[in-house]
C-alpha positions in Angstrom: 321.5 45.9 298.5 321.9 44.9 294.9 325.5 45.3 293.7 326.2 46.9 290.4 329.4 46.0 288.5 331.3 49.3 288.3 334.0 48.5 285.8 333.7 52.1 284.4 336.0 53.2 287.0 338.8 51.3 285.3 338.8 53.9 282.7 339.6 56.7 285.0 342.3 54.5 286.7 344.2 53.7 283.5 346.8 56.6 283.4 348.7 56.0 286.6 351.6 58.0 288.2 354.0 56.3 290.7 351.9 57.6 293.7 348.7 56.2 292.2 349.7 52.7 291.0 348.9 51.4 294.4 345.4 52.6 293.7 345.3 50.6 290.6 346.8 47.6 292.2 344.1 47.7 294.9 341.3 48.1 292.3 342.6 45.1 290.3 342.7 43.2 293.6 339.1 44.1 294.1 338.1 43.1 290.6 339.8 39.7 291.0 338.2 39.0 294.3 334.7 40.0 293.1 335.0 37.6 290.1 336.1 34.9 292.5 333.4 35.6 294.8 335.8 36.2 297.7 333.8 38.7 299.8 336.2 39.3 302.6 339.0 40.0 300.1 336.8 42.2 298.0 335.7 44.1 301.1 339.4 44.7 302.0 340.3 45.7 298.4 337.4 47.9 297.9 338.0 49.7 301.2 341.7 50.4 300.3 340.8 51.6 296.8 338.2 54.0 298.3 340.7 55.3 300.9 343.5 55.8 298.3 341.1 57.4 295.9 340.3 60.3 298.5 343.6 61.9 297.2 343.5 60.8 293.6 342.5 63.0 290.6 339.1 61.3 290.0 335.9 62.8 288.9 332.7 62.9 291.2 331.2 59.7 289.4 334.4 57.6 289.8 334.7 58.8 293.6 330.9 57.7 294.0 331.4 54.4 292.5 334.5 53.5 294.5 332.7 54.7 297.6 329.7 52.6 296.8 331.8 49.5 296.3 333.5 50.1 299.7 330.2 50.5 301.4 328.5 47.8 299.9 331.2 45.1 300.8 331.8 46.6 304.2 328.2 46.1 305.1 328.4 42.4 303.9 331.3 41.7 306.2 329.7 43.6 309.2 332.0 46.7 309.0 329.0 49.0 309.6 331.1 52.1 310.5 333.0 51.8 307.3 329.8 51.2 305.4 328.0 54.0 306.8 330.9 56.5 306.0 331.6 55.2 302.5 327.8 55.2 301.5 327.2 58.6 302.9 329.9 59.8 300.4 328.5 57.8 297.6 325.1 59.3 298.3 326.4 62.9 298.5 328.2 62.4 295.0 325.3 60.5 293.4 323.4 63.6 291.8 324.8 62.7 288.4 323.7 59.1 288.5 320.7 57.8 286.8 317.4 57.4 288.8 317.7 53.7 289.6 321.4 53.7 290.4 320.8 56.7 292.7 318.0 54.7 294.4 320.3 51.8 294.9 322.9 54.1 296.5 320.2 55.8 298.7 318.8 52.5 299.9 322.3 51.1 300.6 323.0 54.4 302.6 319.9 54.3 304.6 320.2 50.7 305.4 323.9 51.2 306.6 322.4 53.0 309.6 320.2 50.1 310.6 322.8 48.4 312.9 324.0 51.8 314.3 320.9 54.1 314.8 317.4 53.5 313.7 316.6 57.1 314.2 319.3 58.1 311.7 318.2 55.3 309.4 314.7 56.9 309.4 316.2 60.3 308.7 318.4 59.2 305.9 315.4 57.2 304.3 313.2 60.2 304.3 316.0 62.3 302.8 316.4 59.7 299.9 312.7 59.6 299.3 312.3 63.4 299.3 315.4 63.8 297.0 314.8 61.3 294.3 312.4 61.7 291.4 310.4 58.5 292.3 308.5 58.6 289.0 311.7 57.6 287.5 312.6 54.9 289.8 311.7 51.3 289.0 308.8 49.9 291.0 310.9 47.3 292.8 313.3 49.9 294.1 310.5 52.2 295.1 309.1 49.2 297.1 312.5 48.6 298.9 313.0 52.3 299.6 309.5 52.7 301.1 309.9 49.4 303.0 313.2 50.7 304.6 311.3 53.7 305.6 308.6 51.6 307.2 311.1 49.4 309.0 313.0 52.3 310.5 309.8 54.1 311.5 308.5 50.9 313.2 311.8 50.6 315.1 311.4 54.2 316.3 307.6 53.8 317.2 306.7 56.4 314.5 303.2 54.8 313.8 302.0 57.3 311.5 305.1 57.5 309.5 305.4 53.7 309.4 301.9 53.3 308.1 302.4 55.9 305.4 305.8 54.3 304.2 304.3 50.8 304.5 301.2 51.5 302.4 303.6 53.1 299.8 305.9 50.1 299.8 303.0 47.7 299.2 301.6 49.8 296.4 304.9 49.8 294.6 305.3 46.1 295.5 302.1 45.2 293.8 303.2 46.8 290.5 305.7 43.9 290.0 305.6 41.4 293.0 308.0 39.0 291.1 310.9 41.6 291.0 311.5 41.0 294.8 312.9 37.7 296.1 311.2 35.7 298.8 313.0 37.3 301.7 312.3 40.8 300.5 308.6 40.2 299.7 308.1 38.5 303.1 309.9 41.2 305.0 308.0 44.0 303.1 304.5 42.2 303.9 305.4 41.6 307.4 306.3 45.4 307.9 303.1 46.4 306.4 301.3 44.2 308.7 303.0 45.5 311.8 302.6 49.1 310.6 298.8 48.4 310.1 298.4 46.6 313.4 300.1 49.5 315.4 297.5 52.1 313.9 295.1 51.3 316.7 297.5 53.0 319.3 297.0 56.4 317.6 293.3 56.0 318.3 293.9 55.2 321.9 295.2 58.7 322.4 292.5 60.7 320.6 289.4 58.5 320.8 287.0 59.3 323.6 284.4 56.8 322.4 285.5 53.3 323.7 283.3 51.4 321.2 284.8 53.5 318.3 288.3 52.6 319.7 287.6 49.0 320.0 286.2 48.6 316.4 289.1 50.6 315.0 291.6 48.5 317.1 290.1 45.3 315.9 289.8 46.4 312.4 293.6 47.4 312.3 294.4 43.9 313.6 292.1 42.2 311.0 293.7 44.3 308.2 297.1 43.4 309.4 296.4 39.7 309.4 295.7 40.0 305.6 299.3 41.0 305.2 300.6 38.3 307.4 298.6 35.6 305.7 300.0 37.0 302.3 303.5 36.5 303.7 302.6 33.0 305.0 301.3 32.0 301.6 304.7 32.9 299.9 306.4 30.6 302.5 304.1 27.7 301.9 304.0 28.3 298.1 307.9 27.8 298.2 307.6 24.7 300.4 309.1 26.6 303.4 306.3 26.4 305.8 308.7 24.9 308.4 311.1 27.9 308.1 311.6 29.5 311.7 310.3 32.8 310.4 307.3 31.1 309.0 306.6 29.3 312.2 306.8 32.5 314.2 304.6 34.4 311.7 302.0 31.6 311.7 301.8 31.9 315.5 301.7 35.7 315.5 298.9 35.5 312.9 296.8 33.1 315.1 297.3 35.6 317.9 296.3 38.7 316.0 293.3 36.8 314.5 292.1 36.3 318.0 292.7 40.0 319.0 290.9 41.0 315.8 287.7 39.4 316.8 288.0 36.6 314.2 287.2 33.8 316.7 289.3 30.7 316.5 292.5 32.2 315.0 294.2 28.8 314.4 291.4 27.6 312.4 291.1 31.0 310.6 294.7 31.0 309.6 294.9 27.4 308.5 291.6 27.9 306.5 293.3 30.9 304.8 296.2 28.8 303.8 294.0 25.9 302.5 295.0 23.5 305.3 292.7 21.0 307.1 291.7 21.5 310.7 290.0 19.1 313.0 286.3 19.7 313.7 284.6 21.5 316.6 282.0 19.8 318.9 279.2 22.1 318.0 279.0 20.6 314.5 278.0 17.4 316.1 275.3 19.1 318.3 277.5 18.5 321.4 277.2 20.7 324.2 279.8 21.2 327.0 278.1 20.9 330.4 281.0 20.6 332.7 284.4 22.5 332.9 285.6 26.1 332.6 285.9 27.5 329.1 289.4 28.7 330.1 291.3 27.9 333.2 293.3 30.1 335.4 296.1 32.2 333.9 299.4 30.0 333.9 301.5 31.4 336.9 304.7 31.5 334.9 303.1 33.3 332.1 301.5 35.8 334.4 304.7 36.4 336.4 306.5 37.2 333.0 303.6 39.3 331.7 303.1 37.0 328.7 300.1 37.1 326.4 299.6 34.0 324.2 297.5 31.1 323.1 297.4 27.3 323.0 295.7 24.9 320.6 294.5 21.7 322.0 293.3 18.6 320.1 291.1 16.3 322.1 288.8 13.2 321.7 285.8 12.1 323.6 284.5 8.8 324.9 280.9 7.7 324.7 280.1 9.2 328.2 281.1 12.5 327.1 284.3 12.8 328.9 287.7 13.8 327.4 289.6 10.7 326.6 292.8 12.1 325.2 294.5 15.5 324.7 297.3 16.8 322.7 299.2 20.2 322.5 299.0 21.1 318.8 300.4 24.6 319.1 301.3 27.2 321.7 302.8 30.7 321.6 305.0 31.6 323.1 306.5 28.1 323.6 306.1 26.4 326.8 303.9 29.0 328.6 300.3 28.1 327.9 300.0 24.4 326.6 300.2 22.4 329.8 297.6 24.6 331.6 295.2 24.6 328.7 295.6 21.0 328.3 294.7 20.4 332.0 291.6 22.7 331.6 290.3 20.8 328.4 290.9 17.4 330.2 288.1 18.4 332.7 285.5 19.2 330.0 282.3 17.0 329.7 279.9 17.0 326.9 276.3 15.9 326.1 274.7 15.1 322.8 275.2 12.9 319.9 277.8 10.6 321.7 276.5 7.4 320.1 278.0 8.6 316.7 281.7 7.7 316.3 282.3 10.5 314.1 281.2 12.9 316.9 283.8 11.7 319.3 286.6 13.7 317.7 289.3 14.7 317.2 288.3 18.2 317.9 290.5 21.3 318.2 290.1 24.3 320.5 292.1 27.5 320.7 292.3 29.2 324.0 293.7 32.8 324.3 295.4 34.5 327.4 295.6 38.4 327.4 297.0 40.3 330.2 297.5 43.3 328.0 295.7 44.8 324.9 
């Protein structure tokens, strides 16, 4: 939520009676706390000001502004019930506000439900989107409004609605990508990816042809991967590739690439990000002649119903046996790496083993799927 400085309220608070002086004092305390960056104090003062204003002779715009202040800061300090109540009032009184300010209020109102009830968040989001004149709203605010709709729809497993909202959010985002900060941009692209990926479930219900279902499902995942990679590029372009969200998204992207029929997802994603990856044995005319392609499903992962993957780097000796192995990546953590490493260690190759460049290191990605 973007806060707007609402000093216009001071004009309405200027002539005070004895009973309303406390309202003026509370508002002055709010302004001082806001200027000092004291969020907790600003939240308390804004809440008191809003509560006192309920019985004051203020117009709808002033009531709206005070309610918005209270709701905005209450959300910042985790008082979700206060935020939801105040922002509901701000939204109800916002009809006279300009398009962008009303969009700000509507966004804050729908987001205030997120910690309480995602179904209500989706209802509020749809009301805001249907009420506003979106043609008059700035593109970055439209992107945020549609993205909140997508987020709430995803949380409610409303796949059709999520996809519609996500695509609208992405279209608005592309009008001015720099208007959103890194967290907002990444969050939007991830929501678009999730909504796109989930579309295959709709085909499951209505598709009688398994081949059509398979192709549609894989295409949805491949399309989703494009959005995940876009989000990853934002992290890496800002030197934040080691951020926990970036690491989780990288692993998710590798997994989706495999499910999307794109082969070695680890290599695919790293290539998309312009990162180097170790070679493959087949580029050296090496052929595996012993050892299973993939070993048995790891017991712990099976018992927990876990899907995932592991990436193993390995080298060969001149006899074609695996000389060394290393777990490069695995997802989820500690479920598939050791079992995959044991499988790879039993491989044996024939071919151009007299060439030192064909002894590795090589990398292989092994996927494990119980569900699909």
